[in-house]
N, C-alpha and C positions, 0 to 999 in steps of 0.2 A: 247431857241432855241439851244444854244450850248450843254446844258445838254442832250436834247433829241436826238441830232445828234451824241452824243458820244464824243464831244470835252469838256471833263470835266475840263481840265486845263484852257482852254479859258473861260469857264463858271465861273470858280473860280476867274479869274482875274477881270471879269466884276462884279461879286458878291462883291469882296473885295473893289472895287472902288465906290460902291454905298454909298451915304451919309446917306440915310435912307432905312432901310430894314423892310418890314412887313412880316406877316406870309406867304404870297404868295411867296415872294422871298426866304425866308428860305426853304419852302417846295420844291420849284423848285431846289434849290441847293442840298438839302438832297436827292431828287428824282434822280438827276443826278449822285450823288455818288453811290446810291443804284443800279441804272440801270447798272452802269459801273462795279459793283462787288466790289467796295471799301467799304467793310463792316465796318472796323475799323474807317475809315474816316467819314462814315455816322453817326456812333454813337457819335464820337467826336463833329461833327457839331451839332448834336441834343442837346448835353449837353451844347455846347457853346450858342445855341439858348435860352436854359433855363436860362443860366447865364446872358444873356442880357435882361432877363425879358419878352421875347416873349413867349406867351402861345401856346403850340401845339394844333392842332385841329384834326378833324376827317380825314384830309388828311395826317397829319404828322404821326400819330400813325401807320397806316397800313404800311407806308414806313419803319419805324424803326423796327417794329415787323417782317416784311419780312426778314430784315437783321439778326435779332436774330435767326430766323429759319434756315437761310442759314449757319450760323457759325458752328454748332448750339450752342447757349448759353442760357440755361434755366434760369440761375441766372439773367442774364441781362434782359431776357424777363419778368421774374416775377417783376423785379424792374420797368420796363416800365408799366406793368400791374397796379402797385400801382399808378403811375402817372395818368393812364387812369381813375382809380376810383376817385382820387382826383379832376380830371378835369371833372368828371361826364359824361364821354363818354362811360361808360360800356354798356349802353343799346343801343348804336348806332349799327345798323346792320352791317355797313361796318367795324367798329372797332372790333366788336365781331367776325366777320368772320376772320379778320386778326389775332386776338388772338387765335382762334381755330387752324388755319393753323400753327401759330408759336409753339403752345404747341405740336401739332402732330409731327412737324418736329424735335422738341427737345425730343421726345419720352415720353411725359407726357400726355397720353390719358385721365387720370383722371382729370387733370386741364382743358383740353379742354372740357370735358363733364360738368364740373361745370360751365364754362362760358356759354355753350349752354343751360343748364337748367335754368340759371338765366335770360336769354333773354326773355323779355315779348313779343316781336314781332320777329317772325322768317320768313324770306322770303326763296325762293327756294335756293338762294346762301348759306345761313346759314345751312339749312338742308343738302344740298349737301356737304358742307365742313365737317360736322360731320360724314356723311355717308362715305365719302371718307377716312376720318381719321381712322375710324374703319376698313374699308376694307383693307387699306394699312398697318395697325398695327396688323393684325392677329385677329381682333375682328369681324370676318365675320358674325357670328350669330346676333350680336348686329346691324351690318350694315343693315341686312335684316329686323330686327324688326323696326329700325328707318325708313326705307323705307315705311313700312306699316303704321306706326304712322303718317308719313308726309302726306299721302293721307287721313287718317282719320281726320287730322287737317285741311283739305281742301286746302292744298298746292300741286299743281300738279307738279310732277317731270318734269324736262326739259331734253334735250339731254345729258347735262353734268352729271345730276343725274344718269340716267340709265347707262351711261358709267362708272360711279363710283361704282355703286352697283353690276354690272355684275361680277367683279373680286371676290366679296364675294361668289357668287354662284359657281364660278369656284373653289375657295379654298375649299369650303365645298363639292363639287361634287353634289350640289343641283340642279339637272337637271330639276325637275319639276318646281321649283321656277324660274329657268332661262327661261324655256319655257313660264311661265306666263308673265314675264317681256318682253319677245320677243313679245307676243301678244299685250302688252301695247304699245310697240314701233311701231308696225304696226298701231294700232288705232290712235296713236298720230302723225303719219306721219314722224317719225324719221328714217325710214329705208333707206333714201337716204343720211343720215349723215355718212360720211366715218369713223369717230371716233366711233360712236355707233355700226356700223356693224362690225368694227374691234374688238370691245369689245365682241360682240356676237360670232364672230368666235373663239376668245380666250376662251370664256366660254364653248362653245360646245366642243371644242377640249379638254379642261381640264376635262370635264365631260365624256369624252370617246365617244362623238357623232361626230366623225371625218367626217362622211358622210354628216351630216347636215351642219357642218362647211364649207366643200368644196362647198356645194350647195349655201350657202350664198356668199362665195368668188366669185364663178362663175357668180352670178347675179349682182355683184357690177359693176356699170358703170364707177366709178372713184376709183382708188386704189392708195394709197401712199406706201412708203417703209414700213411703220408700218403694213399695211394690209398684204403685202407679207410676212413680217417677222412673223406675227401672224400665218399665214397658214403654213409656213415652220416649225415653232416651234411646231405647233399642230401635224403635221405629225411626227416630231422627238420624241415628248413626248409620242405618242401613238404607237411607235414602227414601224411606216411606213417610215422607213428611205429612201427606194428607192423613194417613192413619194416625200419626202422632197428634194432630189437631183434633181428629174425630174422637180419639181416646180421652183427650182433655175435656171435651164436652160431656163424655160419659162420666168422667171423674166428678164434674160439677153436678150432674144429675144424681150421682151417688152420695152427694153432700160430703165429699172428702175435701178437707181444707188443704189447698195447695201450699207449696213452699217455694222458697227462692230457687231451689233446684228444679222444680217443675217449670218455673218461668224460663230458666236458662235453657232447658231442653226444648221448650216450645219456640223460643226465639231462634234456636238452632234450626228447628224444622222450617220455620218461616224463611230463614236465610237460605236453606237448601232449595226451597221452592221458588225463591225470588218473589214470595207472596207478600208484597208491600202492604196491601190493605189489611191482611190478616195480622201482619206484624204490628201495624198501628193499633189494631184492636187489642192485641196482647199488651202493647205499651200502655194503652188506656187502663186496662185491667190492673197492670202493675202499679200504676199511679193510684188507682182507687183502693187497692189492697195494701198499700204502704210498703211495697217491696223496692221502691225506687231509690231508697237511701242505701241499699245493699250494693257495694261496689262491684260485686261479681255480676249482679243484674245489670248495673250501669254499663259495664264493659260488654256484656252480651248484647245490649241495645245497640251499641256502636257497631259491633260485629254484624248484627242482623241488618241494620240499615246499609252497611257496606255491601253485604252479599245481595241485597235487594236493589243495588245500583243507586241508592240515594245518598251520595257522598256528602251532600250539604247537611242532611239530617244526622248523618253519622258525626260530622264535625260539631254540629250544635250540641249533641249529647256528650261528645267528648269534652267540649268546653264547660259543660255543667258540672263535670266531676271535680269536686273541690280538691281532693287529695288524690291525684293521679298516681297509680302504681305502674309498674312495668307492663302489666297486662293491658292497662288503658292505652298506653302509648303503642303497644304492639297491635291492639285492635284497630287503631286509627291508621297506622302505617299499612296494615293489611287491607283496610278498606280502600285506601288510595291505590295500592298495588293491584287489587282485584278489579278495579274499575278503569284500568289503563292510565291512571294518574301516577305513573312511576316516578316522574320528576318531583311531584309533590311528596311522595313517600320518602325520597332521598332528602328532600328539604326538611321534612318533619324529623327525620333521624338526626339531622344536624341540631335542630332545636332540643331534641331529647338529650343530646350530649351536654348542652348547656344547663339543663335542669339537673336536679340532684338524683334523678333516677338513672340507675346503671343499666345499660342494655344487657339483655340475657340471650340465651340461645334462640328463643322464639323471635326476638328482634332480628337476629342474623338471618333466620329462615325467611322472614318477611322481606328483608332487604335484598336477599339473593333472588327472591321471587320478582322484585321490582327490576333488578338488573336483567333477569331472564326476559321479562316483557319487553324491555327496551332494546334487548340484544346488546346491552352495554357491557361488553367483555372487559374493558379496562376498569370500569367501576367494580365489576365483579371480582377482578383480580385484587383491587384495593380492599374489598370486603374480606377476601380470602386472607390477605396479610393481617387485617384487623383481627380476624378470628384466631389466627396463629398467635398474635401478640397477647390476646386475652385468654389464651389457653383453652379455647372452645373447640379446637379442631378435632378432639377426640370424641366429642358429643355426636351420637349417631344421627340425630335429626339434622344437625348442622352439616355433617359430612354428606348426608343424603341430598340436602339442598345444593351443596357445592357440586356434587356429581351431576344433578339435574341442570344446574345453571351452565356449567361448562359444556355439557352435551348439547343443550339447546342453543348455545351460542357458537356451536360448531367446533369446539375444542374437545373432540371425543377422546383423544389420547390422554389429555389431562384428567378428564372425568374417570377414565379407566385407572389411571395412576392413583387417584384419591381413593377409589373403591378398593384397589389392591392393598393400600396402606391401612385401611380401616381395621383396628384391632377387634372390634365387635361390629357385626353386621346384623341388622334386624330384617324382618320381612319386607320393610319398605326399601331397604338398601338393595336387596336381591332383586325385588320387583322393578326398581328403577333401572338397574343394569340390564335386566331381561328386556325391559321396554325399549331401551336404547337400541339394542340389537334387533328387536322385533320390528321397529320402525324402519330399519335399514334392510329388512328381509333376510337377515343372517340367521337362518333357521338352525344351523348346526350349533352356533354359539349360544342361541337361546336354550336349546335342550341340554347343552353341556353345563350351562349355569344353573338350569333347573335341577339337574341331578346333584350338583355340588350343594345347592341351596338346601336340599332335603337332608343333608348330613348335619346341618346346623339349626335350621328353623323350619317350621311348617309353612308351606305356601298358603296364601289366602285367596279369596275370590278374585282380587285385583291382579294377583300374579297369574292366575289361570286365564283371566281375560287377555292379558298381554301375550301369553303363549298362544292362545287361540287366534289372536290378531295376527301373529307371525305366520301361523299355519294358513290363515285366510289370505294373507299377503302373497304367499307363493302357491295358493290353491292346493295345499297338501292335506288331503283327508287321511292319508297313511300315517302322518304324524299327529294329526288332530284327533283321530279316533281314540288312541290310548289316553289322551287327556280327558276325553269324555268318560272313559272307563275309570280313570283316577277320581274324577268328580263323584261318580256313583259310589265307588268303593270307600272313599273317605267321608261320605255322608254330607257333602255340601248340598244346601238347598238349591234347587234349580229355579232361583229367583229371576227377576226380569233381566238384570244385567248379565248374569252368567248364562242364562238361557239364550238371550239375544246374541251373545258372543258365539255360542255353539251353533245357532242357526246361521249366523254369518259365515262361520268357518265351513259348514256343510254346503251352504249355497255357493260360496266362491270356489269350492272343490267340485262343483257341478253335481252334488248329491242332494237334490231337492227332497228325495224320499227321507234321507237322514234328517234334513232340516225340519220337515213337517212332523216327523216322529218326535223330535225335541219339543216342537211347538205344542203338539197334542199332550205331551207328558207334563208340561208346565202347570203347576197347581194354581198359579196366579199369573195373569197376563196383563200387562199395561200397554200404553201406547208404543213404548220402545219395542217390545216383543212382537206386537202386531206389525209394526213398521218393518222390523227386520225380516219377517216372513214375506211381507209384500215385496220388499226390495229384492229378496232372494228370487222370487218368481219373475219380477220385472227384469232383473239383470241377466237372467238365464233365458230370456226370450219367451217365457210362459206368461204373456201379457194377459190373456183371458183369465187365468187363475188368479193373477194379481188383482184384477178388477173384481172378481167374485169374492176374494178375501176382504177387499175393501168394503164391499157391501155387507158382508158378515160382521165386520168390525163395527159398522154403524148400527146394525140390528141389535148388537149386545150393548149398545149405549156408550161405546168407547169413542171419545173425541179425537179425531186425527190432529196432528200437529204439522208444522211446516215440513219436517222431514218426511212424514207420511205423504203429504201432497206432492212433494218432489218425485217420490217413487211411483205414485199412482199416475201422475202425469207422464212419467217415463213409459209406463205400460201403454197408455193411450198413444204415445208417440210411436212405439214399436208396431202397434196395430193400425196406425193411421186412423184411429177412432176419434174423428173430429167432434161428432155429436156428444160423445161421452166427455171429451176434453172441454167442450163449451159448458157442459153441466158442472164440471169440476171448477171451471173458471168462476162461474156464478157462486159456487159453494165457497171459494176462497174470499170472494167479495163480501158475502153474507157473514162470514166468520172472522173478518178482519185479517186475513192471512196474505192478501194480495200485496201489501206494502213490504213484505219480507223479500229482500232482493233475490234470494235463492228460489223462492216460489215464482216471482216474476220472470226470472231467467228460464225456469222450467216451462212456464206458459209460452214464452217466446219460442223455445225449441219445439214445443208441441204444435203450436200453430204453423210454424215454418215447415215442420216435417209432416204435417197433416195436409199440406197444400195451400194453406191460407196465409201466404206471405204478406198480403195487404193488412190483415188483422194483426199479424206479428209486428209489422212496422208501426201501426197505430198504437199498439201497446208499448212498444219501445219508445216512441215519441212522448208518451204520457208518463213514463217512469221518472220519478223524482230523483231516486238514487240509482245510478248505473255504475257497475264495476266493469272490470276488463272482460269478465265472463259475458256480460250483457252485450257488449260490442262484438265479441267473438261469435256469439250465437246469431246475431242478426246478419253479420257479414257472411257467416257460413250458410245461413238460410238463403240469402240472395244468390250465393254461389251454387247451391243445390238446384235452385230454380232456373239456372242458366243466365241470371242477370249479373254478369260479370262487371259491367260498367257501374251499376248501382253499388255492388259490393266494394269496388275500389273507391267510389265516391264517399262511402261510409268510412272506409279506412282513413281517407284524407281528413274527414271531419273528426274522427277519433284523435288524430294527431293534433289537429288544431285546438282541441279541447284539453290538451296536455294529459290525455290518458295514455300511459306508457304501454305499448303492445308487448305481449309475451310470445313465447314460442308457439302457443296454440293459435294466436292471432295470425301468424304467418302461415300456418297450415291451412287456415280458413281462406286467407287471401290467395295463396298459391292454388288451392283447390278451385276457387272461383275462377281464376285465370284459365285453369285447365278445362273446366266445363264450357267456358265461353270462347276458347281458342285464342286467348290473349297472350300469345307466346312472348312477345317483346316485353310486355308489362310484367309478366310472371318472372322473366329473367332479371328484370330491374329490381323487383322487390326481393328476390332471393339474394341478390348482390347487396342490398341495403341491410339485410338482417344483421350481419356482423359489422359491416362498415359503419352503419349509423347507430344501431342499437346494441352492438356487442353480444348478439345472440348467436351462438355457434349452431349451425344447422345440424339437426338430428336425422336419423334414418327416415322418419316420416316426411321431413322436408325434402330429402333427396328423392323419395318415392313420388312425391307430388311433382317434382321437376321432370322426372322420367315420364310420368303420366302426361304432363303438359306437352312435352316434346313428342311422345309416342302418339297421342291422339291426333296431333297435327300432321302426322305422317313422317316426322323426322326421326325415323327409326335408327338410322346410322348415327345421328347426333346423340340420340338418347343412349345408345350402346356405348359410344365414346364417353359420354358424361359419367356413366357408371364406372368405366375403367379408370377414370381420373379421380374418383372419390377418395378423399383422405381417410375415410373409415371403411371398414369391411361391409359391403352391401349385404342386406338380409333378404329374407324371402319376400318381404313387402316390395322392395326395390326391383328385384328380378321379376316378381309377379306383375308389376305395373307394365314392364316392357313386354312380357309374354301376352298380356291382355291387348296391348297395342298391335302385336303381331297378328293376333286373331282378327282384330278389327280390319286391318289392312291386308290380311291374307298372305303374310310373309312366312311361308312354311319353313324355309331354310333357316332363317334367323330364329324362328320359334323353336325349332329342334335344338339349336345351339343353347338357347336360353333355358329350355326345359331341363337339359342335363345339369346346368348350374343349379337350378331351382330344386330339383329332386335330390341333389346332394345335400342341400341345406335342410330341407324339410321333406323327408321321404314318407312321412306319415300323414300328410295333408291330402285328403281325397280331392280337394278342389283343384290342386295343381294338375293331377292326372286328367281330370274332367276337361280342364282348359286346353291341354295338349290334344286330348281326344277330339275336342270340338274343332281345333285347327285342322286336324287330319280329315275329319268328316266333311268340313267345308271344302276341302281340296279333293274329296272323293277317294281318299286313301283308306279304304275300309279294312285292309289287312292291318294297317297301323292302329286303326281304331280298335280292332279286335285284340291286338297285342296289349294296348293300354288297359283294356277292360280285364284281360286275363291277369295282368300285373296287379291291378287293384284287388281282384278276387283273391290272388295268392297272398297279398299282404293284409287281407281281411279289412279293406277300406270300403266304405259306403258313400255314395254320392249323396249330398244334401238334397232332398227333394224340393222342387220348386212349389211354393205356395203363393196364391193370390188371395188377399183379404179384402172384404168390403163390409162397411158398417151400415146397417139399415135398422132404423128404430132402436138405436142404442144396443143392438146386438151385432156381433162380428161374425161373419160367415167366411169360412176358409175353403178354397178349392185347389185340387191338384190336377195334373194333366189326365184327361180321360175320366174324370170323376163323375160317377153316376150314383153316388151315395146320397146326394142331397134330395130332400122330399120333392123339390120342384124340378128335378132333372129332365123330365119329359118336356116341360114347358121351355126349359133353358135350351135344350138341343133343337127343339122345334123352331125357336126364335133364331138360333144360329143358322139353321138351314135357310130360313127366309131371308136373313141378312146376306148370306152367301150369294143368293141369286141377284139381289140388288147390287152387291159389290161387283160381281162379274160384269153386269151391265155397265157399271160406272167405270170399268177398266182395271179392276183389281185382278192381279195374277199371283196366286200363292207362290211364295219363295221357298221351294222345297229343300234348299241347301241348309235350312235351319232345322230339318228333321235329321237327327243324328243316328239314323238307323239305315242299313242297306236293304231297303224294301222298294217295291214298285212305286212309281210316281203317284198313282191314284191313291194308294195307301198312305203315302206321305201327305197328300192333300187332306185326307180324312184326319190324320194325326194332328195336322196344324190347326184344324178347326176345334179340336178338343183341348188346346192349350189352356192353362189355368186362367191367364189374363182374359181370354175371350169368354170363358165360362162365367167369371166374376162380372164382366161387363154386361152379359146377357141377363144375369140375375138382377143386376142393378136397374136395367131398363124395365124389367118386369115389375119390380117392387118399389120404384120411386116415382114421384110425380113428374109429368112431362115438363121439360124446361129446366129442371134442377140439375146441377152438376153431378156427375158420377165420380166417386173417388176410390181408386184401387191402390192397394199396397202390395208390392211383390218383394219377396225376400231375396231374390237373385236378380241378375241383370235382365231387363226385358228383352224378349226375343225379337229379332229383326223383322220377322214376318208379322208378329203381333203388333209391333210399332206401326208398320205400314197399314195393316188392316184396320187399326184403331182410327187412323186418319180418315179412312173411308166411312167407318161406322159413325163417327161423330158428325160427319157431313150429312149422311143419309137420315139419321134420327134427329138432327138439329139439337144435339146436346153437347155440352162441354164435358170432356172426360179428362180427369187428372190422374196420372199414374206415377206413383213413387216406387222406383226400383231400388236396388241396393246401393246405387251410386248417385242418383239425381232425380229430379222431377221432369215429367213430360206433360205439358198442358196442351191438350188437343182441342182445337176450335176451328170449325168451318173447313175441315180437311187439311189443317196445318198443325205442326207441332212446334212448341216454343223452343225446342232444341235446334231447330233448323236442320235436322238430320245429322247434327254434329254431336255424337255421343258414343 
């Protein structure tokens, strides 16, 4: 009685006064000590029992084995195992179960399995003990095999068994097996067991099926703190940090007392979100609730502050921990590594070694992360040697970090060697290796590894995202679509991350229909998925749809982030939608997004490409933080507007401010020289690329140089330049020279270049159109017909020319001869009126730009219906007098339209700004900013 009620000292006094003691009294006293946690006293009493000649029985052995497991003391456990064998209790189910539990807790799964295999009779408790042992010790695959063998042996799993095997499914990400066990639970009537349902919630959450996990949670009639913790942790682990915090508030409203585990999950959620204020609120709650003394909570606080970017607060909490364990040191090292303080992380590791705390595998993982950030290959090699010396190289997580570190430091070969030597690879190992090849666009290697991986482990959502990234990188829907099928077949939730990866793959494979279908099927959309769909439209030239989707996003109450704004601004840039772009600029200011350098750069590009180079420059001058992209954007903007001297002045200023130019900078500089006819300056900067900055010219740089020489009429020099190139010229290089042949009417050289170009890219319709235009300008209509026949035979279609104009935040598009617009009658009437005024002013239609063999009168009529003229007429009708008219053309502006626009702008007294596929034309008072050099 005293022993069971916790009065061990009273029980001991009674025990010592007994004149005669049998096995029952000894077991009662041993059980009292064991229950009270007096492990050493329990063992001493056991040996005293043996010394007095009392033989232990099948009640004694489980008691002392439990104590050995709690210590844990494997040596003592094995000694007692020998006593069991001598006493012939090894085949007893209760003793055998206790032996298995003891060996598992002492870390000897092999000994536990030997006991299990020797048992002639196995009941559900014994099977469950062995299954739980494997599940808890990382042997998840064996746990699932035993679960199947158990049923084959005719032993039906109970609620404890299924609750024990579900963590194995969770660890492996074995969703299908987890669903089969769920079906068994329903058939067996265990779905009302709170522990079983909690294990199911945990399994679904860890397999990425957070929606099913929440459905189970909502159906629970009874919930304990463990159930709430499982659901909160599930949200945190799946990146749904907001939901985790919301559920905690529900937990409080339900008057469920939280635990330290709850706090750890909440701090993890705050860390994921970078939600510092919410993290501080949780910290205050922890202090008020008395959880601050728990070292696991203290360590989680350090981790949370580190992930929220407050390294000082992380260090303050680290210093408050009186007895720091290895987790404390690891949390602080990780906080430094995550916040770019890699050198501080390395320094703290040195301090850790001077303390009495021994670094573990997590320490090595954090240290390798610090080396990766610094690109510190030599220090990474030193850590690798340290890992080998400490015998940690066989640990999967350490090996994974080594693979990642060497790959990101550029030593791909060593990364592959470490991967190949790994005795055991988990899902992270395979995913890391797949990601390495995905980032390099090596699609064959990615799929080869994916097939090999499935022979050993189940891919998770991160694996699939890496594979989809590889497919997107090469624009391969052919390989991406089967992965979509795999996702559906294996039951993965189409959550935000996986859904967004599919949208990105379809978008970059130019299948917007497939992308939108995925978007529509997503049960839950967050800012990432909305942004992915907007980006898909924007990047594929469907700017109107991108802007419409952005409006829908706001109507459903979804707040855009910086990435969203970058893509919406890209859509405005494509359309030349300045009014919409200005509204977005105001939106970024109101929502505090303008300070983000990527948003500022996108605003720069939008203003520059929408014809407002002055506003772009004003914005650039106000930027507090400029990166190389900022300089490249403004230099490119000036170049597009034909302000070559200003672009070069900015390039000089960039150098004076010690901003190191990159290869994109030189493309912007050379392009600016080309548009402005600055041949000698362009040649000088091309020469400086390698000589001064050690940047080897790429194909785009060579194409810019050919364009520079070609536009200036130096066609022979341009051709010679190509022939002397140290690398094989591509279609871009030859296309630049062919375009120059068209400008200068050099048919003979154009024919020669066309042969080279069509050999390289025979499926590009634009090349045939350009050659056809050269023939048409020379009046060689038979050759024009031949090129059109060739295009038809090869099923190639010319890209139609569109002209866009934005009026009252709505973009209108026109094509040649367009009469579909509601205001067509007014548009054509105005053009007829303008034609009469233009003829009086001296305008003569240039019919060589009509690429059809028809009568001159018909040619003149065709010229008046070009899309540029239709858009200008629409603008004159629908905008206020004196305001500029802004037109965007998707192709090069026609020479006759260029000439006509000079007359129109003078007649109507309006500035007209036209952006074509290559540059800007500012028409003012009968003149164009390009000076007819285009």
